[in-house]
N, C-alpha and C positions, 0 to 999 in steps of 0.2 A: 484488394488483399487487405485483411485487417491483422494488425500486429498487436498482440497483447505482451508487452514487456515487463516481466515481473523481477528484473535484475537491475544492477547500477550501471549497465552498460548502456550507452546512448542509442536511443531509438532511430534518431535521424540518420545515424551512420550504419545501422543494421539494415534499414529498409532498402537501400539501393542493392545490397548484396542479395537479399531475399527476392527482390523484384527481377534480378538478372538470373537468378536461378529459376524462378517461376517461369521466365521467359524460355529458358532452356528446356524445362520439363512438361510444362502445362499448357493446354489451349486456353485462348483469352477467356471464354465463360468461366472455366474453372478457375482461373487465376482471379477472376473478379469476387467470386465467393469464397476464396481461401480465408482460413483463419489459421495463424501462426501464433503459438505461444512459445516464448523464451522464458526459461527457468534456469535455476541453478541445478547442477549436476549432484546428486546425493553420493554418488560413488566416489571413493578416493582414488582416483587414477592420476595420471601425470596431469600437469597443469594445463595442457594444451588439448585434453580429450573432450570431444563432444558426442553426444548421444541424442537419440531421438525417437519419436513415435510418429506413425502416419497411419491414417485409416485407409484401407485399401479401396480405392475408388471412391474415396469420400472427400471431404473439403476441410479437414482439421489435421494439423500436424504439430508437434510439440519438439522443440529442440532444447537440449539441456547443454548449458555451457558452465565452465569452472568460473568461480569468483575471483580466482587469482590472476589469470592473464588470459587474453581473448586472442586465439589463433584463428585467423580469418579463413586461411586455406581449410583446416578441419570443419569449421562451420558451414563453409559453402559445400563442401563435399557431403557433410551430414544433410543439408537443407536439401540438395539435389537428391539425395537418397530417399529422404523421406517424401518429396514431391513425386518421386517415381512410384511409391506406395499410393500416393493420392490419385496417380494416374492409373493405377489398378495393377501394377506389377508386383509379383512375389519375388523373394530372394532368388529362387531357381531361374526365374526369367531374366534377372539383370545381367547386364553384360559386367565384366569384370572391373571396369573403372566405377561403377557404383559402389562396389565393395572394397576397393583399395584404400585402407586406412592405415597402411604401414608407413605412409609418408613420402613414397614416390610421387613426383609430380606427373599427372596425366595431362596431356596437351589439352583435353577439353576444359580442364580448370587451371590451366597456366595463368590465366588473367588474374586468379586470387592470390598468387605469390607477389603481386606488385606492391613493393614497400610504401607506396603511397595511401594503400588501402590499410586503414587502422580503425579500430573501434575503442574509443576512449570511454573512461568512467564519467558518469553524470556529475556535474559540477553542482554541489549545493549551494544555494543561495545563503550568503552570510548576512545576518542583520547586524549593524553596527550597535556597539554597547549602549551608545548615547540613545538610539532609538528604542532599545529594550528598556532602559531606564525609564524613559519617558511613558511608555506604555504602561510598565507597572505601577508608576506613580499614579497615572490617571485611574487604573484600576482599583489602587488602594483608596484614592479620594471616593471614587464611587461606592465601594464597600464601607467606608466610614459613614458616608451619608445614610446608607441602608441601615447600618447599625445604629446610627442616632435615631432615624425614623422609628425602629422597632423599641428602642429604650422609651422614647416619648409615650408611645402607644401603651407600653407595658406600664408606665408610670401613671398615666390616665387610667388605665383599667384598675389599677391597684386602688388609687384614689376613690375611684366610684365605689368599689366594695368597701373599703376603709369606712367611707361616710354612711353607707346603708348599715354596716355592723354598728357603729356608733348611735344612729338613728334607734336601730331595734334595741340596742342596750339601755337607752333612755327611756324609750317607751316601756321596756319591761321593768325598769326600776320604779317607773311611776305606778306600777300594778303591784298589789299584794303577792308575794311569792317570788316574783321576779324571774329571772332567767336561771337555768341551772348553771353552775359552774362550767367554762369552757377550756378545754386543754388549749394552750397557746404553743404553736410550733415555732414561733419566732416574734421578732419584735413587731409591735403594731405600728 
């Protein structure tokens, strides 16, 4: 089974729940090829509502979860429902326990009510301020070196062309008629 988690909920805690649901609903070959996407719900329902999509007889399911709180029981119920679609079942063929989203605990899913089953938010790695300051200083030093190199190249480029202008002006001054007056854009 491949899990694509696009939420801030921990995948390592979601995976065992999905594996148990897949073992309950799908044959081993179908479990192996199954792709499950976890996304946020766009609907503004209660904080524990989960939704989903599953291809009939296919190998793809999507489960939408709220961003506020993760209800393991609702998630498991939704996952089993969508995996039943993957198995090839339509709503009219599903027994009542697949469609019971009212909150009543069915014995088939009683294991999901265990308080030890929790799904937590992913913890962001926090970089210490001293490390950030050091990295930014190194970057600033590197950029200053590049700027100095560009400045030296620009000065060399200007010197080259200023030398040529002076040479041509001297040559023209030596000839009768000289050079026409040139407009100056800035200091020489």
